[in-house]
N, C-alpha and C positions, 0 to 999 in steps of 0.2 A: 663302369660303375664307380661312383665316387666313394670316398671313405665313409661319409656319413650314411650313405645308402647301404654300405656293407656292415654297418654296426648292427649287432644283434639286439634282441629285445632287452637283455640285461643292461647292455651299454646305454641304450636309450633311457632306461629307467635311472641309471646312475647319473646320467647327464642332468637330470632334473634336480639333483642334490647340489646346492651351491658349493663350490670348491672350498671355501673356508670351513664349511661344515664337514667336508670330507677330512680335512686336516684335524679338526676338533674331534670327530668321532674316532679317527685312528689313534689320536693321542689318548682319548679316554679308554679305549680298548687296551692300549699299552699300560696305562696307569692302573687299570683294573687287574691286569695280569701281574703287574709289579706288586700290587698289594697282596696277591696270593703267593707268588713265588718268592719275593724278597721284600717283605713289608718295611724293612728299615731304610731302604734306599742307600745310595752311595754316601759315604761320609768324607767329603772333601770340602773344607771351609771355603775354598776359592770358588767353588761352583756357584754359590748363591750370588755374589756380586758380579761374577762373570756372566752368569745367566741373565741377570737384569740388564747388563749392557747389550748382550746379544739379542734379547727379546726386544729391547728398545730400538735397536738398529733395524731388526726385521720388521717391526710394526711401522717404523718410520718409512722404510722403503715401500712396503705394501700400501701404506696410506698415501704416499707421494704418487705412486702409480694410479691409484684409485682417484685421487683428487684431480690429476691431469685428465683422466677419462671424463670425469664429471664436468670440468671446465670446457672440454672439447665437445661436450654434448653427445657423447657416444656411449654405447652400452658397455657394461662390464660383466654381462651375463654370457657365459659360454653358449655358443650355438646361435645367438642372436646376431644379425648382421650389423656391423659397425657403420656409423655414418661419417666417421673421420678416421684417417690413418694417422695415429699418434706416433711421432718419431722423435720427440724432444724429451727433455728431462731424463729420467732413468731409462727411457726407451732408446736412448742413444747407445746404451751399453748392453742391454738385454731386452729381448722381445717380450719377456714375461716377468717384469719386476714385481708384480703382485704375488706371483707364485714363488719367486725367489725370496721375497720378504716373508711370506707365510712360512716357508721352510726354515728360514733363519730364526724367526720368532718361535717356532715350534722347538727348535734346538735350545733356545734360550729358556723356555718354560721348563724343559727337561733339566736344564742346569739348575734353575731356581729350586725345583722340587727334588733334585738329586735322584732322578729316575733314568734308568737305562733302557728298560723295555720299550717305552714309547719311541726312543731313538732307533731301536732295532726294527720297529714297524714302519718308520718313516719311508723307507724305500718302496713299500707297497703303495703308498699314496703318490710318491713321485712317479712310479711306473704308470699308475692310473692316469695321472695328469698328463704325462708325456706321451702315452700311447692312445689314450681315448679322448681327453678333453682338448689338448692343443691341436691335434690334427684336424678336428672339426672346426676349431677357431681359425686355423690357417687356411683351410679350404674356403671358408666364408670370406676371409680377407683377400685371398687370390681372386675370388669371384667378384668382389666389390671394387678392388683397387688395381687388379691386373699387374701391369709392368711396374707400377710404383711400389706395390708390395713386394714383388720379386726382387727389385733393386734393394729395398730395405732389408729383406730377409737375407740377401746375399752379403750384406755388410755388417749385420748385427746378429750375434749368436742367439739361439733359442733360450739358453739359460745364462751362462756367464762366459 
């Protein structure tokens, strides 16, 4: 039985939520908790400019990955079968630059807003993406591209 066939009903429902929304909803949950638990936020002047730099870097990486998928004419929707195996640009360094970029941008936003609780919740999103979303994507890529994908996955790490 394949990994996608083993997914429970909850996992199938969760896969219908676009991954950027999962990051956003997790962040908003953390920000909501932050406003209740510690409404003042962290008070470090360096966080705001550093946060802007980190947010910009993350958004640029995610956007670069998305743009390459678009130019290649392949899907960026988890669970849909890709029409092209993208191995250039940021995909030379990570198989998931959009997820890496979203994670970095998330941390940048937390820095800008001086919030810690969203950062504490980020691992929940990363576990979801790593254990639910990416295995489905990788299964589809193996089915579509076989040995080419296996070689690519053998030389490029999943994250960094």
